[in-house]
MDTraj code that builds the backbone (N, CA, C; nanometers):
import mdtraj as md
import numpy as np

residues = "UNK UNK UNK UNK UNK UNK UNK UNK UNK UNK UNK UNK UNK UNK UNK UNK UNK UNK UNK UNK UNK UNK UNK UNK UNK UNK UNK UNK UNK UNK UNK UNK UNK UNK UNK UNK UNK UNK UNK UNK UNK UNK UNK UNK UNK UNK UNK UNK UNK UNK UNK UNK UNK UNK UNK UNK UNK UNK UNK UNK UNK UNK UNK UNK UNK UNK UNK UNK UNK UNK UNK UNK UNK UNK UNK UNK UNK UNK UNK UNK UNK UNK UNK UNK UNK UNK UNK UNK UNK UNK UNK UNK UNK UNK UNK UNK UNK UNK UNK UNK UNK UNK UNK UNK UNK UNK UNK UNK UNK UNK UNK UNK UNK UNK UNK UNK UNK UNK UNK UNK UNK UNK UNK UNK UNK UNK UNK UNK UNK UNK UNK UNK UNK UNK UNK UNK UNK UNK UNK UNK UNK UNK UNK UNK UNK UNK UNK UNK UNK UNK UNK UNK UNK UNK UNK UNK UNK UNK UNK UNK UNK UNK UNK UNK UNK UNK UNK UNK UNK UNK UNK UNK UNK UNK UNK UNK UNK UNK UNK UNK UNK UNK UNK UNK UNK UNK UNK".split()
xyz = np.array([
    [2.6720, 5.1746, -11.4733],
    [2.7622, 5.1506, -11.5674],
    [2.6713, 5.0749, -11.7031],
    [2.7481, 5.0988, -11.8212],
    [2.6710, 5.0742, -11.9077],
    [2.7703, 4.9339, -12.0032],
    [2.7882, 4.8681, -11.9070],
    [2.8805, 4.7255, -11.9692],
    [2.8176, 4.6547, -12.0591],
    [2.8875, 4.6586, -12.1985],
    [2.8431, 4.5502, -12.3097],
    [2.6861, 4.5980, -12.3435],
    [2.6522, 4.7294, -12.3726],
    [2.5296, 4.7866, -12.4292],
    [2.5687, 4.8578, -12.5503],
    [2.5543, 4.8214, -12.6610],
    [2.6168, 4.8443, -12.7625],
    [2.5276, 4.8990, -12.8469],
    [2.5496, 4.9360, -12.9439],
    [2.4199, 5.0215, -13.0400],
    [2.4495, 5.1914, -13.0403],
    [2.3704, 5.2306, -13.1377],
    [2.3708, 5.3952, -13.1412],
    [2.2195, 5.4070, -13.0901],
    [2.2209, 5.5182, -13.0112],
    [2.1167, 5.5743, -12.9409],
    [2.0197, 5.6413, -13.0399],
    [2.0655, 5.7105, -13.1138],
    [2.0036, 5.8089, -13.2066],
    [1.9021, 5.9465, -13.1011],
    [1.9468, 5.9619, -13.0190],
    [1.8764, 6.0201, -12.9244],
    [1.7106, 6.0002, -12.8971],
    [1.6743, 5.9042, -12.9372],
    [1.5296, 5.8445, -12.9167],
    [1.5384, 5.7130, -12.7936],
    [1.4152, 5.6944, -12.7528],
    [1.3812, 5.5990, -12.6630],
    [1.3780, 5.4631, -12.7504],
    [1.3817, 5.3577, -12.6869],
    [1.4166, 5.1942, -12.7219],
    [1.2735, 5.1865, -12.8498],
    [1.1809, 5.1894, -12.8206],
    [1.0083, 5.1860, -12.8959],
    [1.0429, 5.2945, -13.0223],
    [1.0835, 5.3891, -12.9896],
    [1.0895, 5.5276, -13.1329],
    [1.2297, 5.4764, -13.2004],
    [1.3401, 5.4422, -13.1327],
    [1.4659, 5.3894, -13.2291],
    [1.4312, 5.2852, -13.2911],
    [1.3857, 5.1475, -13.2545],
    [1.3632, 5.0425, -13.3188],
    [1.2507, 5.0960, -13.4567],
    [1.1400, 5.1989, -13.4361],
    [1.0247, 5.2037, -13.5529],
    [1.1210, 5.2942, -13.6644],
    [1.2410, 5.3654, -13.6021],
    [1.3138, 5.4208, -13.7014],
    [1.3904, 5.3579, -13.7698],
    [1.4306, 5.2468, -13.6936],
    [1.5495, 5.1435, -13.7937],
    [1.4542, 5.0324, -13.9020],
    [1.3603, 5.0321, -13.8420],
    [1.2398, 4.9613, -13.9256],
    [1.2167, 5.0492, -14.0698],
    [1.1939, 5.1393, -14.0042],
    [1.1268, 5.1958, -14.1676],
    [1.2303, 5.2517, -14.2519],
    [1.3871, 5.2917, -14.2254],
    [1.4767, 5.2776, -14.2943],
    [1.5554, 5.1762, -14.3552],
    [1.5428, 5.0510, -14.3000],
    [1.5722, 4.9189, -14.3532],
    [1.4539, 4.8566, -14.4569],
    [1.3048, 4.9091, -14.4331],
    [1.1895, 4.8818, -14.5133],
    [1.2041, 4.9754, -14.6354],
    [1.2643, 5.1357, -14.6408],
    [1.2866, 5.2095, -14.7439],
    [1.4053, 5.1619, -14.8279],
    [1.5314, 5.1065, -14.7668],
    [1.6338, 5.0456, -14.8298],
    [1.5846, 4.9543, -14.9079],
    [1.5111, 4.8676, -14.8184],
    [1.4929, 4.7442, -14.8943],
    [1.4046, 4.7751, -15.0526],
    [1.3167, 4.8706, -15.0677],
    [1.1961, 4.8981, -15.1337],
    [1.2699, 4.9542, -15.2401],
    [1.3453, 5.0880, -15.2309],
    [1.3709, 5.1678, -15.2951],
    [1.5450, 5.1225, -15.3656],
    [1.6240, 5.0487, -15.2809],
    [1.7573, 5.0410, -15.3044],
    [1.8333, 5.1278, -15.2723],
    [1.8515, 5.2609, -15.2504],
    [1.8799, 5.3694, -15.1838],
    [1.7900, 5.4451, -15.0803],
    [1.8765, 5.5337, -14.9995],
    [1.7885, 5.6142, -14.9341],
    [1.9027, 5.7573, -14.9015],
    [1.8500, 5.8374, -14.8805],
    [1.9806, 5.9466, -14.8716],
    [1.9087, 5.9863, -14.6980],
    [1.9993, 5.9456, -14.6154],
    [1.9508, 5.9451, -14.4508],
    [2.1043, 6.0432, -14.4015],
    [2.1119, 6.0699, -14.2714],
    [2.2177, 6.0963, -14.1673],
    [2.2898, 5.9543, -14.1548],
    [2.4446, 6.0228, -14.1095],
    [2.5504, 5.9550, -14.0978],
    [2.5013, 5.8156, -14.0015],
    [2.4904, 5.9166, -13.8799],
    [2.4645, 5.7847, -13.7680],
    [2.3431, 5.7032, -13.7916],
    [2.2306, 5.7491, -13.8389],
    [2.1451, 5.6831, -13.8663],
    [2.1879, 5.5429, -13.9902],
    [2.2900, 5.5973, -14.0904],
    [2.2901, 5.5070, -14.1604],
    [2.3915, 5.3946, -14.1205],
    [2.4720, 5.4364, -13.9981],
    [2.5612, 5.3702, -13.9494],
    [2.4716, 5.2609, -13.8786],
    [2.3559, 5.2954, -13.8254],
    [2.3085, 5.2220, -13.7149],
    [2.1957, 5.1088, -13.7882],
    [2.1437, 5.1315, -13.9061],
    [2.0915, 5.0944, -14.0035],
    [2.1137, 4.9690, -14.0471],
    [2.2799, 4.9567, -14.0893],
    [2.3206, 4.8811, -14.1627],
    [2.3321, 4.7471, -14.0969],
    [2.3492, 4.6976, -13.9920],
    [2.3599, 4.5831, -13.8945],
    [2.2340, 4.5109, -13.9627],
    [2.1516, 4.5841, -13.9330],
    [1.9791, 4.5312, -13.9219],
    [1.9725, 4.4999, -14.0843],
    [2.0031, 4.5563, -14.1777],
    [1.9799, 4.5391, -14.3235],
    [2.0565, 4.4081, -14.3548],
    [2.1690, 4.4085, -14.3119],
    [2.2620, 4.2731, -14.3646],
    [2.2289, 4.1770, -14.2865],
    [2.1491, 4.1505, -14.1619],
    [2.0539, 4.0390, -14.1133],
    [1.9942, 4.0112, -14.2079],
    [1.9285, 4.1027, -14.2391],
    [1.7526, 4.0407, -14.3342],
    [1.8165, 3.9814, -14.4460],
    [1.9213, 4.0636, -14.5441],
    [1.9500, 4.0056, -14.6250],
    [2.0352, 3.8502, -14.6097],
    [2.0963, 3.8404, -14.5379],
    [2.1727, 3.7435, -14.4663],
    [2.0450, 3.6038, -14.4088],
    [1.9069, 3.6543, -14.3865],
    [1.8145, 3.6127, -14.3756],
    [1.7254, 3.5459, -14.5241],
    [1.7575, 3.6332, -14.5799],
    [1.6478, 3.6114, -14.7173],
    [1.7656, 3.5178, -14.8275],
    [1.8936, 3.4834, -14.7893],
    [2.0287, 3.4033, -14.8587],
    [1.9389, 3.2808, -14.7964],
    [1.9120, 3.2157, -14.6543],
    [1.8603, 3.1264, -14.6358],
    [1.7530, 3.0437, -14.7488],
    [1.6593, 3.1453, -14.7004],
    [1.5255, 3.1294, -14.8161],
    [1.4332, 3.0241, -14.7422],
    [1.4439, 2.9822, -14.6044],
    [1.3444, 2.8810, -14.5531],
    [1.2704, 2.9632, -14.5032],
    [1.1640, 2.8884, -14.4210],
    [1.0199, 2.9373, -14.4091],
    [1.0588, 2.9852, -14.2158],
    [1.1803, 2.9521, -14.1807],
    [1.2072, 3.0297, -14.0632],
    [1.2878, 3.1385, -14.0500],
    [1.3216, 3.1439, -14.1694],
    [1.4162, 3.2742, -14.2134],
    [1.2990, 3.4176, -14.2419],
    [1.2327, 3.3309, -14.3270],
    [1.0934, 3.4380, -14.3775],
    [1.0278, 3.4968, -14.2521],
    [0.9868, 3.3917, -14.1632],
    [0.9258, 3.4494, -14.0537],
    [1.0146, 3.5323, -13.9519],
    [1.1416, 3.5071, -13.9449],
    [1.2405, 3.5730, -13.8582],
    [1.2175, 3.7050, -13.9266],
    [1.2732, 3.7238, -14.0522],
    [1.2220, 3.8792, -14.1338],
    [1.1163, 3.9506, -14.0972],
    [0.9857, 3.8587, -14.0857],
    [0.8904, 3.9479, -14.0757],
    [0.8243, 3.9771, -13.9458],
    [0.9148, 3.9195, -13.8210],
    [0.9366, 3.9467, -13.6862],
    [1.0413, 4.0947, -13.6745],
    [1.1550, 4.1133, -13.7380],
    [1.2294, 4.2258, -13.7818],
    [1.2063, 4.3370, -13.8084],
    [1.1044, 4.3289, -13.9508],
    [1.0773, 4.4623, -14.0111],
    [0.9599, 4.4196, -14.0491],
    [0.8793, 4.3556, -14.0263],
    [0.7560, 4.3775, -14.0173],
    [0.7187, 4.3433, -14.1927],
    [0.6070, 4.3013, -14.2431],
    [0.5345, 4.2910, -14.3927],
    [0.4346, 4.3722, -14.4183],
    [0.4935, 4.4521, -14.5167],
    [0.3978, 4.5685, -14.5812],
    [0.3792, 4.5543, -14.7050],
    [0.2766, 4.6326, -14.7753],
    [0.2828, 4.6202, -14.9010],
    [0.3648, 4.7286, -14.9746],
    [0.4129, 4.7287, -15.1328],
    [0.5010, 4.8166, -15.1569],
    [0.4256, 4.9108, -15.2507],
    [0.4487, 5.0402, -15.1732],
    [0.3712, 5.1341, -15.2956],
    [0.4338, 5.2815, -15.2754],
    [0.4164, 5.3102, -15.4176],
    [0.5143, 5.4242, -15.4738],
    [0.4174, 5.5316, -15.4541],
    [0.4516, 5.6644, -15.3934],
    [0.4020, 5.7804, -15.4207],
    [0.4224, 5.8417, -15.5198],
    [0.2756, 5.8846, -15.5887],
    [0.3061, 5.9692, -15.7225],
    [0.3254, 6.0998, -15.7014],
    [0.3767, 6.1526, -15.7932],
    [0.3566, 6.3395, -15.7740],
    [0.2034, 6.3578, -15.7602],
    [0.1515, 6.4590, -15.7171],
    [0.0158, 6.5119, -15.6866],
    [-0.0287, 6.4364, -15.5639],
    [0.0330, 6.3286, -15.5102],
    [-0.0022, 6.2922, -15.3988],
    [-0.0802, 6.1517, -15.3905],
    [-0.1076, 6.0654, -15.4875],
    [-0.1473, 6.0064, -15.4993],
    [-0.1013, 5.8812, -15.4857],
    [-0.1425, 5.7443, -15.4322],
    [-0.0494, 5.6523, -15.4176],
    [-0.0890, 5.5543, -15.5352],
    [0.0443, 5.4680, -15.5744],
    [-0.0231, 5.3686, -15.6357],
    [0.0850, 5.2314, -15.6169],
    [0.0107, 5.1498, -15.6360],
    [0.0789, 5.0010, -15.5920],
    [0.1489, 4.9692, -15.7078],
    [0.2268, 4.8810, -15.6506],
    [0.3552, 4.8018, -15.7781],
    [0.2916, 4.7093, -15.8164],
    [0.2822, 4.6205, -15.7589],
    [0.1827, 4.4981, -15.7807],
    [0.1584, 4.4288, -15.6676],
    [0.1134, 4.3509, -15.6507],
    [0.0951, 4.2115, -15.5069],
    [0.2039, 4.2034, -15.4755],
    [0.3389, 4.2602, -15.4832],
    [0.4199, 4.2002, -15.3535],
    [0.4308, 4.2947, -15.2365],
    [0.5101, 4.2304, -15.1650],
    [0.5276, 4.2644, -15.0057],
    [0.6725, 4.2659, -15.0095],
    [0.6883, 4.3716, -14.8814],
    [0.8671, 4.3923, -14.8666],
    [0.9161, 4.2619, -14.8189],
    [0.8668, 4.1952, -14.7844],
    [0.9232, 4.0229, -14.7426],
    [0.9317, 3.9513, -14.8742],
    [0.8256, 3.9776, -14.9439],
    [0.8177, 3.8810, -15.0933],
    [0.9561, 3.9409, -15.1573],
    [0.9734, 4.0675, -15.1714],
    [1.0991, 4.1484, -15.2436],
    [1.2297, 4.1233, -15.1960],
    [1.1911, 4.1259, -15.0822],
    [1.3532, 4.0479, -14.9989],
    [1.3954, 3.9477, -15.0433],
    [1.3247, 3.8369, -15.0400],
    [1.3391, 3.7016, -15.0448],
    [1.3461, 3.6282, -15.2076],
    [1.2496, 3.7389, -15.2795],
    [1.2316, 3.6724, -15.4031],
    [1.3444, 3.7470, -15.4745],
    [1.3891, 3.8491, -15.4641],
    [1.4761, 3.9385, -15.5419],
    [1.6177, 3.9516, -15.4833],
    [1.6224, 4.0070, -15.3344],
    [1.7340, 4.0402, -15.2909],
    [1.8188, 3.9229, -15.2447],
    [1.7415, 3.8176, -15.2066],
    [1.8043, 3.6878, -15.1684],
    [1.9045, 3.6049, -15.2454],
    [1.8338, 3.6140, -15.3624],
    [1.9069, 3.5101, -15.4794],
    [2.0229, 3.6238, -15.5535],
    [1.9983, 3.7543, -15.5502],
    [2.1012, 3.8484, -15.6022],
    [2.2302, 3.8224, -15.5434],
    [2.2352, 3.8165, -15.3832],
    [2.3290, 3.8423, -15.2957],
    [2.3760, 3.6903, -15.2547],
    [2.3194, 3.5963, -15.3096],
    [2.3677, 3.4190, -15.2711],
    [2.4995, 3.4242, -15.2685],
    [2.5806, 3.4860, -15.3434],
    [2.7381, 3.4423, -15.3726],
    [2.8331, 3.5271, -15.3013],
    [2.7305, 3.6508, -15.2333],
    [2.8128, 3.7418, -15.1639],
    [2.8455, 3.6813, -15.0292],
    [2.9342, 3.6800, -14.9515],
    [2.9257, 3.6632, -14.7871],
    [2.9053, 3.7559, -14.6904],
    [2.9078, 3.8882, -14.7750],
    [2.8729, 4.0066, -14.6671],
    [2.8980, 4.1346, -14.7206],
    [2.8493, 4.2360, -14.6310],
    [2.8765, 4.3768, -14.7018],
    [2.7592, 4.3859, -14.7975],
    [2.6814, 4.3983, -14.7869],
    [2.5688, 4.4093, -14.8823],
    [2.5339, 4.5589, -14.9005],
    [2.5477, 4.6614, -14.7726],
    [2.5407, 4.7946, -14.8288],
    [2.6632, 4.8535, -14.8532],
    [2.6580, 5.0265, -14.8869],
    [2.7638, 5.1057, -14.9356],
    [2.7024, 5.2359, -14.8545],
    [2.7739, 5.2606, -14.7822],
    [2.7557, 5.4604, -14.7284],
    [2.8453, 5.5487, -14.8109],
    [2.7846, 5.6515, -14.8930],
    [2.8422, 5.7412, -14.9659],
    [2.8549, 5.8848, -14.9170],
    [2.9259, 5.9607, -14.8798],
    [2.9216, 6.0636, -14.7695],
    [2.8837, 6.1578, -14.8899],
    [2.7828, 6.2398, -14.8879],
    [2.7580, 6.3655, -14.9945],
    [2.8389, 6.5129, -14.9440],
    [2.8542, 6.5530, -15.0341],
    [2.9119, 6.7041, -15.0036],
    [2.8288, 6.7965, -14.9626],
    [2.6982, 6.7715, -14.9272],
    [2.5888, 6.8846, -14.8636],
    [2.5467, 6.8318, -14.7478],
    [2.4840, 6.9376, -14.6836],
    [2.4169, 6.9284, -14.5408],
    [2.2711, 6.9141, -14.5378],
    [2.2150, 6.8797, -14.4353],
    [2.0909, 6.9034, -14.4077],
    [2.0594, 7.0664, -14.4108],
    [1.9581, 7.1351, -14.4391],
    [1.9098, 7.2644, -14.4549],
    [1.8893, 7.2921, -14.3357],
    [1.8161, 7.2123, -14.2441],
    [1.7542, 7.2515, -14.1031],
    [1.8788, 7.2317, -14.0101],
    [1.9373, 7.1822, -13.9814],
    [2.0332, 7.1956, -13.8531],
    [2.2043, 7.1254, -13.9209],
    [2.1957, 7.1207, -14.0440],
    [2.3437, 7.1233, -14.1209],
    [2.4295, 6.9851, -14.0970],
    [2.3467, 6.9005, -14.0526],
    [2.3937, 6.7354, -14.0430],
    [2.4414, 6.6851, -14.1367],
    [2.5373, 6.6040, -14.1293],
    [2.5993, 6.5338, -14.2691],
    [2.5063, 6.4580, -14.3020],
    [2.5000, 6.4414, -14.4735],
    [2.3935, 6.3513, -14.5212],
    [2.4706, 6.2323, -14.6175],
    [2.4210, 6.1446, -14.6228],
    [2.5059, 6.0330, -14.6870],
    [2.4309, 5.9360, -14.7747],
    [2.4366, 5.9121, -14.8552],
    [2.3600, 5.8063, -14.9516],
    [2.4098, 5.6577, -14.8951],
    [2.2830, 5.5754, -14.8520],
    [2.3183, 5.4422, -14.8013],
    [2.2298, 5.3924, -14.9477],
    [2.3099, 5.2604, -14.9718],
    [2.2841, 5.1907, -15.0723],
    [2.3114, 5.0663, -15.1128],
    [2.2475, 4.9649, -15.1685],
    [2.2533, 4.8284, -15.1404],
    [2.3557, 4.7880, -15.2769],
    [2.4546, 4.7260, -15.2728],
    [2.5649, 4.7011, -15.3315],
    [2.5259, 4.6795, -15.4531],
    [2.5542, 4.7297, -15.6133],
    [2.4951, 4.6592, -15.7368],
    [2.3705, 4.7440, -15.7537],
    [2.3319, 4.8642, -15.6722],
    [2.2454, 4.9367, -15.7212],
    [2.2955, 5.0966, -15.7595],
    [2.3999, 5.0847, -15.8033],
    [2.4513, 5.2288, -15.8065],
    [2.4503, 5.2871, -15.9518],
    [2.4078, 5.1649, -16.0486],
    [2.3880, 5.2195, -16.2107],
    [2.3018, 5.2798, -16.1767],
    [2.1839, 5.1973, -16.1255],
    [2.0112, 5.2055, -16.1256],
    [1.9718, 5.3576, -16.0694],
    [2.0454, 5.4247, -15.9728],
    [2.0205, 5.5417, -15.9196],
    [2.1385, 5.6378, -15.9336],
    [2.0720, 5.7830, -15.9740],
    [2.1520, 5.9038, -16.0113],
    [2.1217, 5.9830, -15.8895],
    [2.1967, 6.0210, -15.8296],
    [2.1828, 6.1342, -15.7263],
    [2.2041, 6.2606, -15.7479],
    [2.1847, 6.2944, -15.8885],
    [2.2205, 6.4495, -15.9240],
    [2.1163, 6.5290, -15.9410],
    [1.9723, 6.4841, -15.8930],
    [1.8370, 6.5833, -15.8879],
    [1.8480, 6.6309, -15.7444],
    [1.8026, 6.7593, -15.7601],
    [1.7795, 6.8435, -15.6379],
    [1.6220, 6.8655, -15.6011],
    [1.5873, 6.8968, -15.4884],
    [1.4520, 6.9257, -15.4935],
    [1.4671, 7.1134, -15.4706],
    [1.2969, 7.1209, -15.4544],
    [1.3107, 7.2875, -15.4996],
    [1.3701, 7.3552, -15.3928],
    [1.3422, 7.2603, -15.2693],
    [1.3686, 7.3200, -15.1286],
    [1.5747, 7.3676, -15.1393],
    [1.6288, 7.2633, -15.1866],
    [1.7595, 7.2768, -15.1876],
    [1.7935, 7.3634, -15.2859],
    [1.7331, 7.3720, -15.4389],
    [1.7789, 7.5118, -15.4859],
    [1.7465, 7.6370, -15.4523],
    [1.6208, 7.6309, -15.3983],
    [1.6007, 7.8054, -15.3126],
    [1.7176, 7.8366, -15.2477],
    [1.7915, 7.7014, -15.1471],
    [1.8502, 7.7479, -15.0216],
    [1.9783, 7.8050, -15.0705],
    [2.0066, 7.7346, -15.2175],
    [2.1345, 7.7437, -15.3047],
    [2.1207, 7.8692, -15.3299],
    [2.0096, 7.9463, -15.4023],
    [1.9955, 8.0790, -15.4374],
    [2.0258, 8.1535, -15.3198],
    [1.9534, 8.0943, -15.2256],
    [1.9694, 8.2234, -15.0990],
    [2.0970, 8.2521, -15.0666],
    [2.1939, 8.1580, -15.0490],
    [2.3594, 8.1343, -15.0227],
    [2.4110, 8.2083, -15.1346],
    [2.3601, 8.2057, -15.2766],
    [2.4631, 8.2707, -15.3319],
    [2.4211, 8.4323, -15.3505],
    [2.2774, 8.4656, -15.3302],
    [2.2709, 8.5868, -15.3041],
    [2.3552, 8.6789, -15.2111],
    [2.3272, 8.6186, -15.0620],
    [2.3895, 8.6265, -14.9436],
    [2.5534, 8.6419, -14.9816],
    [2.6149, 8.5528, -15.0443],
    [2.7429, 8.5595, -15.0789],
    [2.7570, 8.7141, -15.1745],
    [2.6874, 8.6916, -15.2589],
    [2.7001, 8.8354, -15.3213],
    [2.6672, 9.0107, -15.2695],
    [2.6144, 8.9685, -15.1876],
    [2.5849, 9.1033, -15.0759],
    [2.6794, 9.0875, -14.9927],
    [2.7997, 8.9964, -14.9496],
    [2.8887, 9.0175, -14.9006],
    [3.0341, 9.0507, -14.9502],
    [3.0217, 9.0011, -15.0559],
    [3.1012, 9.0706, -15.1717],
    [3.1101, 9.2275, -15.2008],
    [2.9907, 9.2697, -15.2100],
    [2.9706, 9.4016, -15.2495],
    [3.0314, 9.5058, -15.1257],
    [2.9690, 9.4247, -15.0131],
    [2.9588, 9.5224, -14.8758],
    [3.1390, 9.5598, -14.8279],
    [3.2227, 9.4272, -14.8907],
    [3.3208, 9.4733, -14.8710],
    [3.4200, 9.5691, -14.9303],
    [3.3437, 9.5955, -15.0379],
    [3.4195, 9.6869, -15.0941],
    [3.3581, 9.8382, -15.0669],
    [3.4536, 9.9006, -15.0346],
    [3.3909, 10.0512, -15.0258],
    [3.3597, 10.1182, -15.1148],
    [3.2433, 10.2071, -15.1434],
    [3.2172, 10.2818, -15.2897],
    [3.3207, 10.3841, -15.3023],
    [3.3505, 10.4112, -15.4231],
    [3.4535, 10.5304, -15.4627],
    [3.3841, 10.6526, -15.4162],
    [3.4947, 10.7230, -15.3679],
    [3.4217, 10.8582, -15.3277],
    [3.3855, 10.9578, -15.4729],
    [3.2859, 11.0234, -15.4760],
    [3.2357, 11.1023, -15.6201],
    [3.3716, 11.1976, -15.6437],
    [3.4178, 11.1901, -15.7402],
    [3.5072, 11.3124, -15.7914],
    [3.4646, 11.4192, -15.7786],
    [3.5232, 11.5388, -15.7460],
    [3.4970, 11.6450, -15.7885],
    [3.5374, 11.7211, -15.9286],
    [3.4432, 11.8149, -15.9437],
    [3.4444, 11.8800, -16.0761],
    [3.5782, 11.9624, -16.0854],
    [3.6687, 11.8998, -16.1574],
    [3.7887, 11.9777, -16.1783],
    [3.8222, 12.0273, -16.3333],
    [3.8804, 12.1561, -16.3199],
    [3.8795, 12.2108, -16.4272],
    [3.9543, 12.1331, -16.5059],
    [3.9492, 12.0976, -16.6637],
    [4.0471, 12.0544, -16.7256],
    [4.1831, 12.1660, -16.7434],
    [4.3135, 12.0995, -16.7616],
    [4.3915, 12.1752, -16.7890],
    [4.4199, 12.3246, -16.8778],
    [4.3187, 12.2569, -16.9887],
    [4.3059, 12.3579, -17.1287],
    [4.2046, 12.4845, -17.1016],
    [4.1489, 12.4566, -16.9974],
    [4.0214, 12.5537, -16.9586],
    [4.1015, 12.6769, -16.9609],
    [4.2112, 12.7094, -16.9288],
    [4.2778, 12.8768, -16.9059],
    [4.2661, 12.9659, -17.0233],
    [4.2945, 12.8267, -17.1502],
    [4.2906, 12.8831, -17.2975],
    [4.1588, 12.9401, -17.3461],
    [4.1843, 13.0358, -17.4157],
    [4.0228, 13.0713, -17.4697],
    [4.0220, 12.9856, -17.6203],
    [3.8958, 12.9643, -17.6291],
    [3.8221, 12.9050, -17.7393],
    [3.8720, 12.9492, -17.8562],
    [3.8943, 12.9008, -17.9526],
    [3.9238, 12.9727, -18.0768],
    [3.8114, 12.9493, -18.1695],
])
top = md.Topology()
chain = top.add_chain()
for i, resn in enumerate(residues, 1):
    res = top.add_residue(resn, chain, resSeq=i)
    for name in ("N", "CA", "C"):
        top.add_atom(name, md.element.get_by_symbol(name[0]), res)
traj = md.Trajectory(xyz[None], top)
């Protein structure tokens, strides 16, 4: 029996699940919003809310607790072409405690928002959502599409065009009939 065992399993064992949630929480803190599946977004929300609550306190014990939950890593952005670029000398915990803690100081809870997207993942068709920090909606725009998404949209449109054309039967070729005036001699 599994009495009082909560949480979403995500089809992973406990170590893999914890690593996945840590990585999702770190990406959300670093970028302000991430696109993921709905079950993952539901699973990572409590972890991010607890981290931001610790950042609101701001004391040394809270900082150490946050490091034990998510780890402390340098903030690195990947630039096109595969080269990494460090932003500054900030780490994830410094950004959490220096920027997000004061930003949500007056807010009693509910630091994240889940927005369901009208598209699905190409590989398995699972529902995609945007998980974002409250107040970051002005800074992020989700209208950009990857090349992979554009290629898949083109394939879908082409297949729909083929299906539409296959539904119509081709008209039978008209037999050559003589016009009604063919009996009269030409003048």
